[in-house]
N, C-alpha and C positions, 0 to 999 in steps of 0.2 A: 624109241618106244613107238609101238603101233597105236595110232589114235584114230578112232572112227568119228567121222563127221556125218550128221544127218540133217537134211532139209526136209521137213515134213510137208507132205503134199497139201494139207489143208490151208497152208499159207498162200499158196499159188497153185491151185488145182490144175490149171491148164498149162503149166510150165512145159516148155519144149526143150530147154537147155539150162542146166545148172552146173556151175563150176565152183570149186573151192579155190579161193585166191588169197594169198597172204605174203608175209615177208619171207616165208620159206620157199616160195616159187617166183620171187621177183614181181609179185602183183600182176602176173601174166594170166589174163582171163582164159587163155587157151591151154595152159599148162596142165591143169588138173581137173578134167571134166568128170562129173559125177554120173553115176548110173541109176536109173529108176529101179526100185525094187518092186516086188509083187504087190506090196501095199500102196504103191504110188509115191512113197517117200524116196528121196534121192540120197544115195550113200556113197561114201568112199572111205577107205582106210589108208592112211599115209604114215610113213616113218618120220618121226620128228625127234631131234635131239632134246635133251633136258633144257628147260628154260621157258620163258614166256614167248608166245608167238601170236602176232596180230593177224587177223584174217577177216574175210567177209565171204558171203555167197554172191555170185553173179548169176542172176536169174533172168533169162531172156533180155539181157542188156541192162538190167537194173540191179544196183547194189543193195544187198540185204545184210543186216546184222543177224547173227544167230539168235533167234528168239529164246534159245535155251542156254546162252552163254552165262558164265558166272562172273565175268568181269569185262568192262569196256574202258577204252582209253580214247581221248580226243585225237583226231588226226588233223593234218594241215589244211584240209578242205572244209572245215567247220562242222564235220559230223564225228562219228565215233567208229572205232574198229572193235570187233569182238576180240577177246583174248583167251587163248587156251594155255594152261600151265602144265607143262610136262615135268613130272618129278624126276630128280636125278637118281642115280644108283645109290642104294643104301646098303 
């Protein structure tokens, strides 16, 4: 299923680089760079299989949880990861 991720510009207005990083891309900060939109927010749409997927934004070298996520889980580094739930086929 196609899922859009958005990092709103007001959280880091001077951001120069934003990537979507998660279990679906091996936590590779270079694998899924996001593009700035006309409103300054950073966006990307990715195809994800059904299930729960952990992710974060990587903004100019700093890890960010999604301020608009609906679920978070602890990670091994003492912080949390955002979670997106992709529904299965019905």
